[in-house]
N, C-alpha and C positions, 0 to 999 in steps of 0.2 A: 421125166414126166412121171407123174405119180398115178396116171390112169391109163387104161387101154382104150384108145379112141374107137376101135372096132368094136370092142365089148359094149361100150355105151350105145353105139348105133344099133347093135343087135338087139339089145335089150329094149330100146325104145321102140323099134320096129316090131318085136315080139309083142310087146305091150299094146300095139296098134296105136301109137301116139305120133302126132307129127313133132316136128322140131318146134314149131310155133306153140303147141299145146304144152309140151314138156318144159319149155323155157317159162311159159306163163305160170305154170304149177310151181316152179322153182324159184320164181322171183328174179329171173335174169333175163337179158335180152335174147331175142332169137339169134342175133349175130354172134354173141358171145357162145352160145351152144353150138352154132355152126363151126366156129373156130376150134372149140374143145373137140367135137366130133372129128374134125379134119387133122388134128394134132398140131394145130398152130398156136393154140393157147393151152396152157395147163389147167386142170380143174383143180380148185382149192379143195382141202378136205371137207370144208363145209358144204361146197357144192356136191361133193360126192355122196355125201349123206342125204342131201335133198333128191338127188337123182335117184339113188337106191330107194328111198321112201316112195317117191312117185312111180317108180317102176316096179315096186314090190319085190325087190331082189336084194341080196346081201351086198354090202359094200364091196367085200372082197372079190366079187365077180366083175366089179367095174375097175379094180386097181391093176396097175401094170405088174407083170410077173417080176419077181426079184431075179436079178442077174445072177447066174450061176458063176461061182469061182472059177477062174481058168487055172488049170493045172500047171504047175511049174512056175508059176509067177509070184507065189509068196516069197520064196527065199531067193529070188535071182535065178540066174541060168545054171541049169543043171550041167555037169560035166566039166565044169572049170576048176 
């Protein structure tokens, strides 16, 4: 998933927009927006740009955080 569903919901609510109004501004269905906010569907990069523009926020604030590398996994098991 390339977006953080909770971040999108937070930004939309902070902007005082309903799901219906944001979906209309972005040219997508309200159902698609509901699915994206619930994490059932992935937001495309183009939709993330539309959301950020409509919500007056940077795209990066809607993106999922990158997973941190797990220690000891790069070269196999330690101590063998």
